[in-house]
PDB file of N, CA, C and O in Angstrom, chain B, residues numbered from 101:
ATOM      1  N   MET B 101     -27.665 -35.627  -5.707  1.00  0.00           N
ATOM      2  CA  MET B 101     -27.058 -35.240  -6.968  1.00  0.00           C
ATOM      3  C   MET B 101     -27.316 -33.758  -7.256  1.00  0.00           C
ATOM      4  O   MET B 101     -28.340 -33.191  -6.875  1.00  0.00           O
ATOM      5  N   ILE B 102     -26.373 -33.178  -7.923  1.00  0.00           N
ATOM      6  CA  ILE B 102     -26.520 -31.784  -8.340  1.00  0.00           C
ATOM      7  C   ILE B 102     -27.201 -31.764  -9.697  1.00  0.00           C
ATOM      8  O   ILE B 102     -26.776 -32.439 -10.634  1.00  0.00           O
ATOM      9  N   SER B 103     -28.265 -30.977  -9.785  1.00  0.00           N
ATOM     10  CA  SER B 103     -29.022 -30.931 -11.035  1.00  0.00           C
ATOM     11  C   SER B 103     -28.242 -30.170 -12.110  1.00  0.00           C
ATOM     12  O   SER B 103     -27.423 -29.309 -11.786  1.00  0.00           O
ATOM     13  N   PRO B 104     -28.488 -30.478 -13.376  1.00  0.00           N
ATOM     14  CA  PRO B 104     -27.795 -29.781 -14.471  1.00  0.00           C
ATOM     15  C   PRO B 104     -27.991 -28.258 -14.474  1.00  0.00           C
ATOM     16  O   PRO B 104     -27.034 -27.530 -14.735  1.00  0.00           O
ATOM     17  N   PRO B 105     -29.206 -27.755 -14.190  1.00  0.00           N
ATOM     18  CA  PRO B 105     -29.330 -26.290 -14.146  1.00  0.00           C
ATOM     19  C   PRO B 105     -28.461 -25.657 -13.049  1.00  0.00           C
ATOM     20  O   PRO B 105     -27.921 -24.564 -13.223  1.00  0.00           O
ATOM     21  N   PHE B 106     -28.338 -26.356 -11.928  1.00  0.00           N
ATOM     22  CA  PHE B 106     -27.488 -25.834 -10.848  1.00  0.00           C
ATOM     23  C   PHE B 106     -26.029 -25.793 -11.281  1.00  0.00           C
ATOM     24  O   PHE B 106     -25.331 -24.816 -11.011  1.00  0.00           O
ATOM     25  N   ARG B 107     -25.568 -26.834 -11.943  1.00  0.00           N
ATOM     26  CA  ARG B 107     -24.203 -26.864 -12.465  1.00  0.00           C
ATOM     27  C   ARG B 107     -23.961 -25.733 -13.458  1.00  0.00           C
ATOM     28  O   ARG B 107     -22.908 -25.097 -13.438  1.00  0.00           O
ATOM     29  N   GLU B 108     -24.935 -25.486 -14.322  1.00  0.00           N
ATOM     30  CA  GLU B 108     -24.813 -24.386 -15.288  1.00  0.00           C
ATOM     31  C   GLU B 108     -24.726 -23.040 -14.569  1.00  0.00           C
ATOM     32  O   GLU B 108     -23.977 -22.151 -14.974  1.00  0.00           O
ATOM     33  N   GLY B 109     -25.499 -22.910 -13.503  1.00  0.00           N
ATOM     34  CA  GLY B 109     -25.446 -21.674 -12.718  1.00  0.00           C
ATOM     35  C   GLY B 109     -24.097 -21.463 -12.070  1.00  0.00           C
ATOM     36  O   GLY B 109     -23.586 -20.345 -12.022  1.00  0.00           O
ATOM     37  N   ILE B 110     -23.522 -22.549 -11.571  1.00  0.00           N
ATOM     38  CA  ILE B 110     -22.189 -22.461 -10.971  1.00  0.00           C
ATOM     39  C   ILE B 110     -21.159 -22.045 -12.014  1.00  0.00           C
ATOM     40  O   ILE B 110     -20.319 -21.182 -11.758  1.00  0.00           O
ATOM     41  N   LYS B 111     -21.227 -22.660 -13.183  1.00  0.00           N
ATOM     42  CA  LYS B 111     -20.287 -22.305 -14.258  1.00  0.00           C
ATOM     43  C   LYS B 111     -20.455 -20.854 -14.685  1.00  0.00           C
ATOM     44  O   LYS B 111     -19.470 -20.170 -14.963  1.00  0.00           O
ATOM     45  N   ALA B 112     -21.698 -20.380 -14.737  1.00  0.00           N
ATOM     46  CA  ALA B 112     -21.949 -18.994 -15.143  1.00  0.00           C
ATOM     47  C   ALA B 112     -21.463 -17.996 -14.098  1.00  0.00           C
ATOM     48  O   ALA B 112     -21.135 -16.858 -14.433  1.00  0.00           O
ATOM     49  N   ALA B 113     -21.415 -18.415 -12.831  1.00  0.00           N
ATOM     50  CA  ALA B 113     -21.031 -17.507 -11.750  1.00  0.00           C
ATOM     51  C   ALA B 113     -19.525 -17.408 -11.544  1.00  0.00           C
ATOM     52  O   ALA B 113     -19.067 -16.533 -10.808  1.00  0.00           O
ATOM     53  N   ILE B 114     -18.752 -18.271 -12.166  1.00  0.00           N
ATOM     54  CA  ILE B 114     -17.292 -18.275 -11.953  1.00  0.00           C
ATOM     55  C   ILE B 114     -16.655 -16.911 -12.262  1.00  0.00           C
ATOM     56  O   ILE B 114     -15.831 -16.462 -11.466  1.00  0.00           O
ATOM     57  N   PRO B 115     -16.981 -16.229 -13.360  1.00  0.00           N
ATOM     58  CA  PRO B 115     -16.371 -14.904 -13.584  1.00  0.00           C
ATOM     59  C   PRO B 115     -16.712 -13.892 -12.492  1.00  0.00           C
ATOM     60  O   PRO B 115     -15.885 -13.046 -12.150  1.00  0.00           O
ATOM     61  N   VAL B 116     -17.912 -13.973 -11.952  1.00  0.00           N
ATOM     62  CA  VAL B 116     -18.305 -13.066 -10.870  1.00  0.00           C
ATOM     63  C   VAL B 116     -17.482 -13.387  -9.624  1.00  0.00           C
ATOM     64  O   VAL B 116     -17.022 -12.475  -8.937  1.00  0.00           O
ATOM     65  N   TRP B 117     -17.294 -14.655  -9.330  1.00  0.00           N
ATOM     66  CA  TRP B 117     -16.484 -15.049  -8.176  1.00  0.00           C
ATOM     67  C   TRP B 117     -15.065 -14.538  -8.310  1.00  0.00           C
ATOM     68  O   TRP B 117     -14.489 -14.036  -7.345  1.00  0.00           O
ATOM     69  N   ILE B 118     -14.496 -14.661  -9.504  1.00  0.00           N
ATOM     70  CA  ILE B 118     -13.122 -14.200  -9.725  1.00  0.00           C
ATOM     71  C   ILE B 118     -13.022 -12.690  -9.474  1.00  0.00           C
ATOM     72  O   ILE B 118     -12.094 -12.227  -8.811  1.00  0.00           O
ATOM     73  N   ALA B 119     -13.969 -11.941  -9.999  1.00  0.00           N
ATOM     74  CA  ALA B 119     -13.963 -10.485  -9.784  1.00  0.00           C
ATOM     75  C   ALA B 119     -14.166 -10.149  -8.313  1.00  0.00           C
ATOM     76  O   ALA B 119     -13.512  -9.246  -7.791  1.00  0.00           O
ATOM     77  N   TYR B 120     -15.049 -10.850  -7.649  1.00  0.00           N
ATOM     78  CA  TYR B 120     -15.331 -10.581  -6.239  1.00  0.00           C
ATOM     79  C   TYR B 120     -14.112 -10.879  -5.371  1.00  0.00           C
ATOM     80  O   TYR B 120     -13.751 -10.082  -4.505  1.00  0.00           O
ATOM     81  N   ILE B 121     -13.489 -12.011  -5.601  1.00  0.00           N
ATOM     82  CA  ILE B 121     -12.325 -12.398  -4.794  1.00  0.00           C
ATOM     83  C   ILE B 121     -11.175 -11.414  -4.999  1.00  0.00           C
ATOM     84  O   ILE B 121     -10.538 -11.001  -4.030  1.00  0.00           O
ATOM     85  N   SER B 122     -10.906 -11.039  -6.236  1.00  0.00           N
ATOM     86  CA  SER B 122      -9.797 -10.109  -6.479  1.00  0.00           C
ATOM     87  C   SER B 122     -10.076  -8.735  -5.868  1.00  0.00           C
ATOM     88  O   SER B 122      -9.169  -8.102  -5.328  1.00  0.00           O
ATOM     89  N   THR B 123     -11.319  -8.273  -5.949  1.00  0.00           N
ATOM     90  CA  THR B 123     -11.679  -6.991  -5.335  1.00  0.00           C
ATOM     91  C   THR B 123     -11.568  -7.081  -3.817  1.00  0.00           C
ATOM     92  O   THR B 123     -11.120  -6.133  -3.171  1.00  0.00           O
ATOM     93  N   SER B 124     -11.966  -8.199  -3.249  1.00  0.00           N
ATOM     94  CA  SER B 124     -11.883  -8.374  -1.797  1.00  0.00           C
ATOM     95  C   SER B 124     -10.433  -8.362  -1.317  1.00  0.00           C
ATOM     96  O   SER B 124     -10.117  -7.747  -0.298  1.00  0.00           O
ATOM     97  N   PHE B 125      -9.561  -9.039  -2.048  1.00  0.00           N
ATOM     98  CA  PHE B 125      -8.141  -9.020  -1.684  1.00  0.00           C
ATOM     99  C   PHE B 125      -7.573  -7.613  -1.791  1.00  0.00           C
ATOM    100  O   PHE B 125      -6.825  -7.180  -0.915  1.00  0.00           O
ATOM    101  N   ALA B 126      -7.917  -6.898  -2.850  1.00  0.00           N
ATOM    102  CA  ALA B 126      -7.416  -5.532  -3.021  1.00  0.00           C
ATOM    103  C   ALA B 126      -7.907  -4.624  -1.895  1.00  0.00           C
ATOM    104  O   ALA B 126      -7.147  -3.800  -1.387  1.00  0.00           O
ATOM    105  N   LEU B 127      -9.159  -4.770  -1.509  1.00  0.00           N
ATOM    106  CA  LEU B 127      -9.689  -3.964  -0.413  1.00  0.00           C
ATOM    107  C   LEU B 127      -8.985  -4.301   0.897  1.00  0.00           C
ATOM    108  O   LEU B 127      -8.643  -3.401   1.665  1.00  0.00           O
ATOM    109  N   GLY B 128      -8.769  -5.570   1.154  1.00  0.00           N
ATOM    110  CA  GLY B 128      -8.073  -5.967   2.378  1.00  0.00           C
ATOM    111  C   GLY B 128      -6.665  -5.412   2.447  1.00  0.00           C
ATOM    112  O   GLY B 128      -6.227  -4.943   3.498  1.00  0.00           O
ATOM    113  N   ILE B 129      -5.962  -5.462   1.345  1.00  0.00           N
ATOM    114  CA  ILE B 129      -4.594  -4.934   1.301  1.00  0.00           C
ATOM    115  C   ILE B 129      -4.607  -3.417   1.498  1.00  0.00           C
ATOM    116  O   ILE B 129      -3.795  -2.884   2.255  1.00  0.00           O
ATOM    117  N   ALA B 130      -5.523  -2.721   0.821  1.00  0.00           N
ATOM    118  CA  ALA B 130      -5.604  -1.269   0.963  1.00  0.00           C
ATOM    119  C   ALA B 130      -6.015  -0.873   2.378  1.00  0.00           C
ATOM    120  O   ALA B 130      -5.464   0.074   2.940  1.00  0.00           O
ATOM    121  N   ALA B 131      -6.970  -1.585   2.956  1.00  0.00           N
ATOM    122  CA  ALA B 131      -7.424  -1.257   4.310  1.00  0.00           C
ATOM    123  C   ALA B 131      -6.313  -1.493   5.321  1.00  0.00           C
ATOM    124  O   ALA B 131      -6.149  -0.706   6.253  1.00  0.00           O
ATOM    125  N   LYS B 132      -5.559  -2.548   5.151  1.00  0.00           N
ATOM    126  CA  LYS B 132      -4.423  -2.803   6.039  1.00  0.00           C
ATOM    127  C   LYS B 132      -3.387  -1.693   5.911  1.00  0.00           C
ATOM    128  O   LYS B 132      -2.795  -1.273   6.906  1.00  0.00           O
ATOM    129  N   ALA B 133      -3.166  -1.214   4.676  1.00  0.00           N
ATOM    130  CA  ALA B 133      -2.207  -0.129   4.450  1.00  0.00           C
ATOM    131  C   ALA B 133      -2.657   1.166   5.134  1.00  0.00           C
ATOM    132  O   ALA B 133      -1.823   1.969   5.553  1.00  0.00           O
ATOM    133  N   TYR B 134      -3.971   1.367   5.245  1.00  0.00           N
ATOM    134  CA  TYR B 134      -4.495   2.552   5.924  1.00  0.00           C
ATOM    135  C   TYR B 134      -4.546   2.368   7.438  1.00  0.00           C
ATOM    136  O   TYR B 134      -4.905   3.299   8.160  1.00  0.00           O
ATOM    137  N   GLY B 135      -4.192   1.180   7.927  1.00  0.00           N
ATOM    138  CA  GLY B 135      -4.107   0.962   9.367  1.00  0.00           C
ATOM    139  C   GLY B 135      -5.339   0.372  10.011  1.00  0.00           C
ATOM    140  O   GLY B 135      -5.413   0.326  11.239  1.00  0.00           O
ATOM    141  N   LEU B 136      -6.302  -0.080   9.244  1.00  0.00           N
ATOM    142  CA  LEU B 136      -7.477  -0.711   9.824  1.00  0.00           C
ATOM    143  C   LEU B 136      -7.126  -2.128  10.259  1.00  0.00           C
ATOM    144  O   LEU B 136      -6.312  -2.798   9.623  1.00  0.00           O
ATOM    145  N   ASN B 137      -7.749  -2.582  11.351  1.00  0.00           N
ATOM    146  CA  ASN B 137      -7.481  -3.946  11.802  1.00  0.00           C
ATOM    147  C   ASN B 137      -8.467  -4.912  11.144  1.00  0.00           C
ATOM    148  O   ASN B 137      -9.385  -4.486  10.443  1.00  0.00           O
ATOM    149  N   LEU B 138      -8.276  -6.199  11.368  1.00  0.00           N
ATOM    150  CA  LEU B 138      -9.084  -7.220  10.706  1.00  0.00           C
ATOM    151  C   LEU B 138     -10.566  -7.084  11.042  1.00  0.00           C
ATOM    152  O   LEU B 138     -11.417  -7.235  10.165  1.00  0.00           O
ATOM    153  N   GLY B 139     -10.874  -6.803  12.293  1.00  0.00           N
ATOM    154  CA  GLY B 139     -12.273  -6.641  12.699  1.00  0.00           C
ATOM    155  C   GLY B 139     -12.956  -5.497  11.975  1.00  0.00           C
ATOM    156  O   GLY B 139     -14.104  -5.624  11.551  1.00  0.00           O
ATOM    157  N   GLU B 140     -12.256  -4.378  11.830  1.00  0.00           N
ATOM    158  CA  GLU B 140     -12.816  -3.226  11.120  1.00  0.00           C
ATOM    159  C   GLU B 140     -13.025  -3.531   9.642  1.00  0.00           C
ATOM    160  O   GLU B 140     -14.021  -3.116   9.050  1.00  0.00           O
ATOM    161  N   ILE B 141     -12.097  -4.247   9.062  1.00  0.00           N
ATOM    162  CA  ILE B 141     -12.207  -4.602   7.640  1.00  0.00           C
ATOM    163  C   ILE B 141     -13.402  -5.524   7.421  1.00  0.00           C
ATOM    164  O   ILE B 141     -14.191  -5.314   6.500  1.00  0.00           O
ATOM    165  N   VAL B 142     -13.534  -6.540   8.266  1.00  0.00           N
ATOM    166  CA  VAL B 142     -14.657  -7.473   8.141  1.00  0.00           C
ATOM    167  C   VAL B 142     -15.970  -6.755   8.380  1.00  0.00           C
ATOM    168  O   VAL B 142     -16.934  -6.981   7.649  1.00  0.00           O
ATOM    169  N   LEU B 143     -16.031  -5.894   9.387  1.00  0.00           N
ATOM    170  CA  LEU B 143     -17.260  -5.147   9.673  1.00  0.00           C
ATOM    171  C   LEU B 143     -17.657  -4.271   8.495  1.00  0.00           C
ATOM    172  O   LEU B 143     -18.834  -4.201   8.141  1.00  0.00           O
ATOM    173  N   MET B 144     -16.694  -3.610   7.893  1.00  0.00           N
ATOM    174  CA  MET B 144     -17.006  -2.772   6.732  1.00  0.00           C
ATOM    175  C   MET B 144     -17.501  -3.626   5.566  1.00  0.00           C
ATOM    176  O   MET B 144     -18.410  -3.216   4.844  1.00  0.00           O
ATOM    177  N   SER B 145     -16.919  -4.797   5.377  1.00  0.00           N
ATOM    178  CA  SER B 145     -17.355  -5.673   4.298  1.00  0.00           C
ATOM    179  C   SER B 145     -18.769  -6.200   4.536  1.00  0.00           C
ATOM    180  O   SER B 145     -19.524  -6.408   3.586  1.00  0.00           O
ATOM    181  N   VAL B 146     -19.124  -6.414   5.797  1.00  0.00           N
ATOM    182  CA  VAL B 146     -20.466  -6.898   6.126  1.00  0.00           C
ATOM    183  C   VAL B 146     -21.503  -5.788   5.973  1.00  0.00           C
ATOM    184  O   VAL B 146     -22.604  -6.027   5.477  1.00  0.00           O
ATOM    185  N   LEU B 147     -21.152  -4.577   6.398  1.00  0.00           N
ATOM    186  CA  LEU B 147     -22.124  -3.480   6.402  1.00  0.00           C
ATOM    187  C   LEU B 147     -22.256  -2.750   5.071  1.00  0.00           C
ATOM    188  O   LEU B 147     -23.328  -2.238   4.747  1.00  0.00           O
ATOM    189  N   VAL B 148     -21.180  -2.701   4.305  1.00  0.00           N
ATOM    190  CA  VAL B 148     -21.180  -1.950   3.045  1.00  0.00           C
ATOM    191  C   VAL B 148     -20.956  -2.925   1.901  1.00  0.00           C
ATOM    192  O   VAL B 148     -19.874  -3.500   1.779  1.00  0.00           O
ATOM    193  N   PHE B 149     -21.961  -3.114   1.066  1.00  0.00           N
ATOM    194  CA  PHE B 149     -21.861  -4.088  -0.017  1.00  0.00           C
ATOM    195  C   PHE B 149     -21.125  -3.529  -1.223  1.00  0.00           C
ATOM    196  O   PHE B 149     -20.490  -4.290  -1.952  1.00  0.00           O
ATOM    197  N   ALA B 150     -21.190  -2.237  -1.454  1.00  0.00           N
ATOM    198  CA  ALA B 150     -20.602  -1.620  -2.649  1.00  0.00           C
ATOM    199  C   ALA B 150     -19.103  -1.422  -2.460  1.00  0.00           C
ATOM    200  O   ALA B 150     -18.677  -0.640  -1.610  1.00  0.00           O
ATOM    201  N   ALA B 151     -18.313  -2.125  -3.245  1.00  0.00           N
ATOM    202  CA  ALA B 151     -16.857  -2.040  -3.133  1.00  0.00           C
ATOM    203  C   ALA B 151     -16.325  -0.627  -3.357  1.00  0.00           C
ATOM    204  O   ALA B 151     -15.421  -0.215  -2.630  1.00  0.00           O
ATOM    205  N   PRO B 152     -16.842   0.145  -4.333  1.00  0.00           N
ATOM    206  CA  PRO B 152     -16.330   1.510  -4.487  1.00  0.00           C
ATOM    207  C   PRO B 152     -16.545   2.366  -3.238  1.00  0.00           C
ATOM    208  O   PRO B 152     -15.714   3.214  -2.914  1.00  0.00           O
ATOM    209  N   ALA B 153     -17.648   2.146  -2.545  1.00  0.00           N
ATOM    210  CA  ALA B 153     -17.892   2.895  -1.311  1.00  0.00           C
ATOM    211  C   ALA B 153     -16.916   2.482  -0.221  1.00  0.00           C
ATOM    212  O   ALA B 153     -16.506   3.314   0.588  1.00  0.00           O
ATOM    213  N   GLN B 154     -16.542   1.218  -0.190  1.00  0.00           N
ATOM    214  CA  GLN B 154     -15.564   0.765   0.795  1.00  0.00           C
ATOM    215  C   GLN B 154     -14.204   1.407   0.536  1.00  0.00           C
ATOM    216  O   GLN B 154     -13.532   1.850   1.468  1.00  0.00           O
ATOM    217  N   PHE B 155     -13.806   1.454  -0.723  1.00  0.00           N
ATOM    218  CA  PHE B 155     -12.532   2.093  -1.060  1.00  0.00           C
ATOM    219  C   PHE B 155     -12.580   3.592  -0.752  1.00  0.00           C
ATOM    220  O   PHE B 155     -11.597   4.159  -0.275  1.00  0.00           O
ATOM    221  N   ALA B 156     -13.703   4.222  -1.021  1.00  0.00           N
ATOM    222  CA  ALA B 156     -13.836   5.663  -0.763  1.00  0.00           C
ATOM    223  C   ALA B 156     -13.809   5.971   0.731  1.00  0.00           C
ATOM    224  O   ALA B 156     -13.373   7.053   1.126  1.00  0.00           O
ATOM    225  N   ALA B 157     -14.261   5.050   1.558  1.00  0.00           N
ATOM    226  CA  ALA B 157     -14.319   5.290   3.003  1.00  0.00           C
ATOM    227  C   ALA B 157     -12.999   5.020   3.707  1.00  0.00           C
ATOM    228  O   ALA B 157     -12.856   5.359   4.882  1.00  0.00           O
ATOM    229  N   LEU B 158     -12.041   4.426   3.030  1.00  0.00           N
ATOM    230  CA  LEU B 158     -10.790   4.059   3.701  1.00  0.00           C
ATOM    231  C   LEU B 158     -10.040   5.256   4.270  1.00  0.00           C
ATOM    232  O   LEU B 158      -9.658   5.245   5.440  1.00  0.00           O
ATOM    233  N   GLU B 159      -9.829   6.268   3.472  1.00  0.00           N
ATOM    234  CA  GLU B 159      -9.047   7.414   3.943  1.00  0.00           C
ATOM    235  C   GLU B 159      -9.724   8.146   5.097  1.00  0.00           C
ATOM    236  O   GLU B 159      -9.067   8.415   6.102  1.00  0.00           O
ATOM    237  N   PRO B 160     -11.023   8.482   4.993  1.00  0.00           N
ATOM    238  CA  PRO B 160     -11.657   9.140   6.143  1.00  0.00           C
ATOM    239  C   PRO B 160     -11.673   8.269   7.398  1.00  0.00           C
ATOM    240  O   PRO B 160     -11.508   8.788   8.502  1.00  0.00           O
ATOM    241  N   LEU B 161     -11.866   6.961   7.256  1.00  0.00           N
ATOM    242  CA  LEU B 161     -11.861   6.084   8.426  1.00  0.00           C
ATOM    243  C   LEU B 161     -10.486   6.024   9.075  1.00  0.00           C
ATOM    244  O   LEU B 161     -10.380   5.947  10.299  1.00  0.00           O
ATOM    245  N   ALA B 162      -9.448   6.059   8.275  1.00  0.00           N
ATOM    246  CA  ALA B 162      -8.095   5.973   8.807  1.00  0.00           C
ATOM    247  C   ALA B 162      -7.622   7.303   9.389  1.00  0.00           C
ATOM    248  O   ALA B 162      -6.701   7.326  10.205  1.00  0.00           O
ATOM    249  N   SER B 163      -8.232   8.387   8.986  1.00  0.00           N
ATOM    250  CA  SER B 163      -7.811   9.705   9.483  1.00  0.00           C
ATOM    251  C   SER B 163      -8.511  10.015  10.796  1.00  0.00           C
ATOM    252  O   SER B 163      -9.172   9.156  11.379  1.00  0.00           O
ATOM    253  N   VAL B 164      -8.364  11.211  11.238  1.00  0.00           N
ATOM    254  CA  VAL B 164      -8.971  11.654  12.488  1.00  0.00           C
ATOM    255  C   VAL B 164     -10.491  11.756  12.356  1.00  0.00           C
ATOM    256  O   VAL B 164     -11.199  11.793  13.363  1.00  0.00           O
ATOM    257  N   THR B 165     -10.984  11.802  11.148  1.00  0.00           N
ATOM    258  CA  THR B 165     -12.414  11.974  10.910  1.00  0.00           C
ATOM    259  C   THR B 165     -13.224  10.929  11.644  1.00  0.00           C
ATOM    260  O   THR B 165     -14.173  11.269  12.352  1.00  0.00           O
ATOM    261  N   GLY B 166     -12.872   9.669  11.492  1.00  0.00           N
ATOM    262  CA  GLY B 166     -13.512   8.610  12.242  1.00  0.00           C
ATOM    263  C   GLY B 166     -14.818   8.106  11.657  1.00  0.00           C
ATOM    264  O   GLY B 166     -15.317   8.605  10.649  1.00  0.00           O
ATOM    265  N   PHE B 167     -15.351   7.099  12.331  1.00  0.00           N
ATOM    266  CA  PHE B 167     -16.521   6.379  11.851  1.00  0.00           C
ATOM    267  C   PHE B 167     -17.781   7.234  11.816  1.00  0.00           C
ATOM    268  O   PHE B 167     -18.521   7.192  10.833  1.00  0.00           O
ATOM    269  N   LEU B 168     -18.041   8.010  12.864  1.00  0.00           N
ATOM    270  CA  LEU B 168     -19.289   8.780  12.919  1.00  0.00           C
ATOM    271  C   LEU B 168     -19.380   9.800  11.792  1.00  0.00           C
ATOM    272  O   LEU B 168     -20.452  10.007  11.223  1.00  0.00           O
ATOM    273  N   MET B 169     -18.272  10.428  11.473  1.00  0.00           N
ATOM    274  CA  MET B 169     -18.267  11.408  10.398  1.00  0.00           C
ATOM    275  C   MET B 169     -18.520  10.721   9.055  1.00  0.00           C
ATOM    276  O   MET B 169     -19.282  11.232   8.234  1.00  0.00           O
ATOM    277  N   VAL B 170     -17.899   9.588   8.829  1.00  0.00           N
ATOM    278  CA  VAL B 170     -18.063   8.875   7.565  1.00  0.00           C
ATOM    279  C   VAL B 170     -19.485   8.338   7.451  1.00  0.00           C
ATOM    280  O   VAL B 170     -20.106   8.459   6.395  1.00  0.00           O
ATOM    281  N   SER B 171     -20.002   7.752   8.511  1.00  0.00           N
ATOM    282  CA  SER B 171     -21.330   7.149   8.460  1.00  0.00           C
ATOM    283  C   SER B 171     -22.438   8.194   8.379  1.00  0.00           C
ATOM    284  O   SER B 171     -23.516   7.900   7.864  1.00  0.00           O
ATOM    285  N   SER B 172     -22.196   9.406   8.875  1.00  0.00           N
ATOM    286  CA  SER B 172     -23.232  10.437   8.797  1.00  0.00           C
ATOM    287  C   SER B 172     -23.310  11.079   7.413  1.00  0.00           C
ATOM    288  O   SER B 172     -24.302  11.734   7.092  1.00  0.00           O
ATOM    289  N   GLY B 173     -22.274  10.897   6.590  1.00  0.00           N
ATOM    290  CA  GLY B 173     -22.285  11.447   5.242  1.00  0.00           C
ATOM    291  C   GLY B 173     -21.891  12.910   5.172  1.00  0.00           C
ATOM    292  O   GLY B 173     -22.030  13.538   4.123  1.00  0.00           O
ATOM    293  N   ARG B 174     -21.408  13.454   6.259  1.00  0.00           N
ATOM    294  CA  ARG B 174     -21.011  14.871   6.272  1.00  0.00           C
ATOM    295  C   ARG B 174     -19.529  14.996   6.005  1.00  0.00           C
ATOM    296  O   ARG B 174     -18.742  14.099   6.307  1.00  0.00           O
ATOM    297  N   ARG B 175     -19.172  16.109   5.442  1.00  0.00           N
ATOM    298  CA  ARG B 175     -17.760  16.385   5.188  1.00  0.00           C
ATOM    299  C   ARG B 175     -17.119  16.922   6.450  1.00  0.00           C
ATOM    300  O   ARG B 175     -17.763  17.604   7.247  1.00  0.00           O
ATOM    301  N   ALA B 176     -15.860  16.611   6.623  1.00  0.00           N
ATOM    302  CA  ALA B 176     -15.141  17.072   7.811  1.00  0.00           C
ATOM    303  C   ALA B 176     -15.057  18.594   7.845  1.00  0.00           C
ATOM    304  O   ALA B 176     -15.091  19.189   8.922  1.00  0.00           O
ATOM    305  N   ALA B 177     -14.950  19.222   6.700  1.00  0.00           N
ATOM    306  CA  ALA B 177     -14.824  20.680   6.647  1.00  0.00           C
ATOM    307  C   ALA B 177     -16.082  21.368   7.156  1.00  0.00           C
ATOM    308  O   ALA B 177     -15.997  22.475   7.688  1.00  0.00           O
ATOM    309  N   LEU B 178     -17.234  20.751   7.011  1.00  0.00           N
ATOM    310  CA  LEU B 178     -18.475  21.362   7.465  1.00  0.00           C
ATOM    311  C   LEU B 178     -18.611  21.332   8.970  1.00  0.00           C
ATOM    312  O   LEU B 178     -19.324  22.157   9.542  1.00  0.00           O
ATOM    313  N   CYS B 179     -17.950  20.409   9.617  1.00  0.00           N
ATOM    314  CA  CYS B 179     -18.092  20.249  11.059  1.00  0.00           C
ATOM    315  C   CYS B 179     -17.000  20.948  11.855  1.00  0.00           C
ATOM    316  O   CYS B 179     -17.026  20.932  13.085  1.00  0.00           O
ATOM    317  N   LEU B 180     -16.045  21.560  11.171  1.00  0.00           N
ATOM    318  CA  LEU B 180     -14.966  22.236  11.882  1.00  0.00           C
ATOM    319  C   LEU B 180     -15.342  23.600  12.333  1.00  0.00           C
ATOM    320  O   LEU B 180     -14.531  24.293  12.948  1.00  0.00           O
TER     321      LEU B 180
END
């Protein structure tokens, strides 16, 4: 049986789930639009927990800058 406190916790978490699912769908759609494949999208979701950082990394990852430049935290202009 599921205990009453556990049920209350599930009910309290529903708004967080709704926000998480909608943000995840939006990120997937945006990442696909930037040309990332499913593996790259899943890997980014596993490695980067902060959704704003995932959205911010989309353009540099999709451009010539690439993963190493984004992961090192350096700007492309500094390395040219």
